[in-house]
C-alpha positions as CSV (number, residue, x, y, z in Angstrom):
1,M,119.2,86.1,75.9
2,K,119.9,89.6,77.7
3,S,121.6,92.0,75.8
4,N,124.3,94.3,77.8
5,M,123.3,97.3,75.9
6,P,121.8,100.5,77.8
7,M,117.7,100.9,78.1
8,V,116.2,104.4,77.8
9,G,113.7,105.1,80.7
10,V,111.7,108.3,81.5
11,G,111.2,109.8,84.7
12,V,108.4,112.2,85.1
13,I,108.3,115.0,88.1
14,V,104.8,115.7,88.2
15,L,104.5,119.4,90.3
16,R,101.6,120.5,92.0
17,N,101.3,123.1,94.6
18,G,105.0,122.9,95.0
19,L,105.2,119.1,95.8
20,V,106.3,116.0,93.5
21,L,104.6,112.7,92.8
22,L,106.3,109.7,93.9
23,G,105.3,106.1,94.1
24,R,106.8,103.1,96.1
25,R,108.1,100.4,93.7
26,K,107.0,96.8,94.1
27,G,107.4,93.6,91.9
28,T,110.4,94.8,89.9
29,H,114.0,95.9,90.2
30,G,114.2,98.7,92.7
31,A,111.4,97.5,95.0
32,G,110.8,99.1,98.2
33,T,112.3,102.2,96.8
34,W,110.2,105.7,96.0
35,A,110.4,106.5,92.4
36,L,108.7,109.2,90.1
37,P,106.3,108.0,87.2
38,G,107.8,106.9,84.0
39,G,108.9,103.9,82.1
40,H,110.8,103.2,78.4
41,L,111.0,104.7,75.9
42,E,109.1,103.3,73.1
43,Y,110.1,103.3,69.1
44,G,109.4,106.1,67.3
45,E,108.3,108.1,70.7
46,T,108.8,111.2,71.9
47,V,110.2,112.1,75.4
48,E,106.8,114.3,76.1
49,D,104.5,111.8,74.4
50,C,106.0,108.8,76.6
51,A,105.9,111.0,79.9
52,A,102.3,111.8,79.4
53,R,101.5,107.9,78.1
54,E,103.6,106.5,81.2
55,V,102.1,109.4,84.0
56,M,98.5,108.1,82.7
57,E,99.1,104.3,82.8
58,E,100.4,104.6,85.8
59,T,98.4,107.0,87.8
60,G,95.6,107.7,86.0
61,L,96.4,111.8,85.8
62,C,96.7,113.8,82.7
63,I,100.0,116.1,82.6
64,H,100.6,119.4,80.9
65,S,103.8,121.8,80.1
66,I,106.1,119.0,79.9
67,T,109.8,120.6,80.1
68,R,113.1,118.2,79.6
69,G,115.2,118.5,81.9
70,P,118.5,116.4,82.8
71,Y,119.3,112.9,82.5
72,T,121.5,110.3,84.8
73,S,123.1,107.2,83.8
74,D,122.7,103.7,86.0
75,V,123.9,100.6,86.4
76,F,122.0,97.9,88.4
77,P,124.7,94.7,88.6
78,K,122.4,92.9,90.9
79,E,120.0,92.6,88.0
80,G,122.6,93.0,84.9
81,K,120.6,96.5,83.9
82,H,121.9,99.7,82.3
83,Y,119.6,102.9,82.3
84,V,120.0,105.8,80.8
85,T,117.1,108.0,82.5
86,L,115.5,111.0,80.7
87,F,113.4,113.3,83.1
88,V,111.4,115.9,82.5
89,S,109.1,118.0,84.4
90,A,105.4,118.5,84.1
91,R,102.1,119.9,85.6
92,S,98.9,118.0,86.9
93,Y,96.3,120.6,87.9
94,S,93.9,117.9,88.7
95,G,92.5,114.7,90.2
96,E,94.3,112.1,92.7
97,P,96.3,109.4,91.4
98,K,95.3,106.0,91.0
99,I,97.3,102.7,91.6
100,C,96.7,101.7,87.7
101,E,99.7,99.1,88.2
102,P,98.9,97.4,91.5
103,A,101.6,94.5,90.5
104,R,104.3,97.4,90.1
105,C,103.3,100.2,92.9
106,A,102.1,100.0,96.4
107,A,101.3,103.9,96.8
108,W,101.5,107.4,95.2
109,N,102.1,110.4,97.6
110,W,102.9,114.1,97.2
111,F,105.9,115.1,98.6
112,D,108.1,118.2,99.3
113,W,111.6,118.4,96.9
114,S,113.1,119.1,99.4
115,D,112.1,116.8,101.7
116,L,111.7,113.3,99.7
117,P,111.5,109.9,101.1
118,R,114.1,107.2,101.7
119,P,115.3,104.9,99.8
120,L,115.2,106.4,96.7
121,F,115.3,104.3,93.2
122,P,118.4,104.8,91.9
123,P,118.0,107.2,88.8
124,L,116.0,109.9,91.1
125,A,119.2,109.5,93.9
126,S,121.5,110.4,91.2
127,L,119.5,113.2,90.1
128,L,119.4,114.3,93.2
129,E,123.0,114.1,93.7
130,T,123.7,116.7,90.7
131,G,121.7,119.4,92.8
132,F,118.8,119.5,90.2
133,V,115.9,121.5,91.7
134,P,112.9,121.4,89.6
135,K,110.7,124.4,88.8
C-alpha cells in the first residue's frame, strides 16, 4: 500500500576545487537526469550522518565540513511521490568517485555550479531556481 506522506531526502553538494559532483541517475525515478549524491533520511539519523553515509555508499568518497543548506519540496506525480529534500554542502579532498551502485548511477562527474548538465533531477532543478549558490 502506497502512502501519500512526503518522504525526506538528503541531497549532498560535494565540492572540490570549485566543482560539484553529480551523477547520472538510472533504474529509478528520475532516470537520465543529473543529480547530487544523497538518499533517504533514516529513522534517528542526523542529516549530516545521512549525508556522509549516502556519499560513501554511492561514491566511495569521504566528506568533511558538512554545512546545512536550504530545502525544496517536489512532487513526482507520475511516480506518486513527494519529497522534501534537505540540502547540505560538504567538501571531499581526495579520491575519485566510483560507481558503487551501478543499478542506480551510470556516471559521476565534476561540474561548475554555473554550468551544470541537463536534464537535472527535479529537487536539484528546484534548488537552482531559488538562486542558491554553494560556498
